[in-house]
C-alpha positions as CSV (number, residue, x, y, z in Angstrom):
1,M,-0.2,-0.1,-0.1
2,V,1.3,3.8,-0.5
3,S,-0.4,6.8,0.9
4,I,-0.3,10.1,-1.1
5,N,-2.4,13.2,0.2
6,D,-4.5,11.2,2.5
7,K,-5.7,8.6,0.0
8,Y,-4.4,5.0,-0.4
9,G,-3.6,3.0,-3.5
10,Y,-1.4,-0.1,-3.9
11,I,2.4,-0.8,-5.4
12,D,3.8,-4.2,-6.6
13,K,7.0,-5.8,-5.2
14,T,9.3,-3.4,-7.2
15,G,7.5,-0.1,-5.8
16,K,5.6,0.2,-9.1
17,Q,2.1,1.7,-8.5
18,V,-0.6,-0.5,-9.9
19,I,-3.8,0.5,-8.4
20,K,-3.6,4.5,-8.1
21,P,-4.5,6.3,-4.6
22,Q,-8.1,6.7,-4.2
23,Y,-9.2,5.1,-1.3
24,S,-9.8,6.6,2.3
25,G,-8.6,3.3,3.9
26,A,-7.0,0.3,2.1
27,F,-5.8,-3.4,3.9
28,D,-3.8,-5.9,2.5
29,F,-5.2,-8.4,0.1
30,S,-6.3,-11.4,1.3
31,E,-8.1,-14.6,-0.7
32,G,-7.4,-12.5,-3.9
33,L,-9.6,-9.3,-2.4
34,A,-8.6,-6.3,-0.5
35,M,-10.6,-4.1,1.8
36,V,-11.1,-0.7,0.9
37,K,-12.7,2.3,2.4
38,I,-14.4,5.0,0.6
39,A,-15.3,7.7,2.6
40,D,-17.0,6.0,5.5
41,K,-18.1,2.5,3.9
42,F,-16.2,-0.8,3.4
43,G,-15.9,-2.7,0.1
44,Y,-13.7,-5.0,-1.9
45,I,-11.5,-4.8,-4.6
46,D,-10.0,-7.5,-6.8
47,K,-6.0,-7.2,-7.7
48,T,-6.6,-4.6,-10.6
49,G,-8.5,-2.1,-8.7
50,K,-12.1,-3.4,-9.7
51,I,-14.6,-3.1,-6.9
52,V,-15.8,-6.4,-6.4
53,V,-18.1,-5.6,-3.6
54,S,-19.4,-2.3,-3.4
55,P,-18.4,-0.2,-0.1
56,Q,-21.6,-0.5,1.7
57,F,-20.3,-1.8,5.4
58,D,-19.7,0.0,8.4
59,D,-17.2,-2.1,9.2
60,A,-15.2,-5.3,7.8
61,E,-12.8,-7.8,7.8
62,N,-10.5,-9.5,5.4
63,F,-11.9,-12.8,3.3
64,K,-11.0,-15.3,5.5
65,E,-11.8,-19.3,4.6
66,G,-13.7,-18.1,1.9
67,L,-15.9,-15.4,4.0
68,A,-15.8,-12.1,5.6
69,C,-17.1,-10.7,8.4
70,V,-19.1,-7.6,8.1
71,K,-21.0,-4.8,10.0
72,L,-24.4,-3.6,8.7
73,D,-26.9,-1.4,10.5
74,S,-25.1,-2.4,13.9
75,L,-25.0,-5.9,13.3
76,F,-22.7,-8.4,12.1
77,G,-23.2,-11.0,9.6
78,Y,-21.0,-13.0,6.6
79,I,-20.8,-12.4,3.1
80,D,-19.0,-14.5,0.1
81,K,-16.9,-12.8,-2.5
82,A,-19.8,-12.0,-4.5
83,G,-20.9,-9.7,-1.6
84,K,-23.8,-11.9,-0.7
85,F,-24.8,-12.5,2.7
86,V,-24.3,-16.3,3.9
87,I,-25.1,-15.3,7.1
88,A,-27.2,-12.5,7.5
89,P,-26.4,-9.8,10.1
90,K,-27.5,-11.0,13.5
91,F,-24.8,-10.8,15.9
92,H,-24.1,-7.8,17.8
93,S,-20.0,-8.8,17.5
94,A,-18.2,-11.6,15.6
95,R,-14.7,-12.0,14.1
96,S,-13.1,-14.1,11.3
97,F,-13.6,-17.7,10.7
98,S,-11.0,-19.9,12.0
99,E,-10.5,-23.7,11.3
100,G,-13.9,-23.4,10.1
101,M,-15.5,-22.1,13.0
102,A,-16.1,-18.2,14.0
103,V,-16.3,-16.3,17.4
104,V,-19.7,-14.5,17.7
105,V,-21.1,-11.8,20.6
106,N,-24.8,-11.7,21.4
107,G,-26.2,-10.8,25.1
108,G,-22.6,-9.8,26.5
109,K,-21.9,-13.8,25.6
110,Y,-19.7,-15.6,23.5
111,G,-19.9,-18.5,21.3
112,Y,-18.7,-20.3,18.1
113,I,-20.8,-20.7,14.6
114,D,-20.3,-22.9,11.7
115,K,-20.2,-21.4,8.4
116,T,-23.9,-21.9,7.6
117,G,-24.6,-19.6,10.9
118,K,-25.4,-22.7,13.2
119,Y,-24.2,-22.6,16.8
120,V,-21.5,-25.1,17.5
121,I,-20.8,-24.0,21.2
122,G,-23.5,-21.9,22.1
123,L,-23.5,-18.5,23.7
124,K,-21.4,-19.2,27.4
125,Y,-18.6,-17.9,27.8
126,T,-17.7,-14.2,28.9
127,W,-14.5,-14.3,26.5
128,A,-13.5,-16.3,23.8
129,E,-10.4,-16.3,21.4
130,D,-10.3,-18.0,18.1
131,F,-9.4,-21.6,17.6
132,T,-6.0,-22.4,16.8
133,E,-4.6,-26.3,16.3
134,G,-8.0,-27.5,17.2
135,L,-8.4,-25.4,20.7
136,A,-9.8,-22.3,22.1
137,K,-9.0,-20.3,25.0
138,V,-11.9,-18.9,26.6
139,N,-13.4,-17.7,30.0
140,F,-15.6,-19.5,31.8
141,S,-16.2,-17.1,34.5
142,N,-19.4,-15.2,35.3
143,D,-18.0,-12.2,36.1
144,E,-15.9,-10.5,33.1
145,S,-13.2,-9.3,35.6
146,N,-12.5,-12.7,36.9
147,L,-10.1,-14.6,34.6
148,D,-11.2,-18.0,34.5
149,W,-9.4,-19.2,31.5
150,G,-9.3,-22.6,30.1
151,Y,-9.2,-24.7,26.5
152,V,-12.5,-26.1,25.0
153,D,-12.2,-28.2,21.9
154,K,-14.2,-27.7,18.6
155,T,-17.1,-29.9,20.1
156,G,-16.9,-27.7,23.3
157,K,-15.5,-30.2,25.6
158,V,-13.2,-28.8,28.3
159,I,-9.7,-30.1,27.6
160,W,-8.1,-27.7,30.4
161,E,-10.1,-26.5,32.8
162,P,-8.9,-22.9,34.5
163,T,-7.5,-23.4,38.2
164,K,-9.3,-21.5,41.0
């Protein structure tokens, strides 16, 4: 990326400009698309600079595992590379997919969904992190100030309980 006069564009490995600075925000390419910001909305471009998903989202993440987490009208959902919602916006907060599952938040509780939007591990944690190597770090406490961290597998089975 390159910035000129508060506008962002892209350069190649040799430093040659390949997409002129025209965006109010530009982010790394992921899975062939880059998230860009035009005015106050996020969308996605391809490597030629063509807008593939029009800027319409209030917030967004890079594509991971074929889907991107986006925020529309205060709720988060997931789109495919054509910009079509695969999982409708219905979460208060959400993160990108990792190992086939994504952390979502509703009512102050964290849980995990699959790529169809189905809960694999329900909303029951006060904090949850992404899956890495088949495990996720979660907070078991009902009190956000109490850090009862442990690990669960992809079925929600507790693999390591916090020490009290």
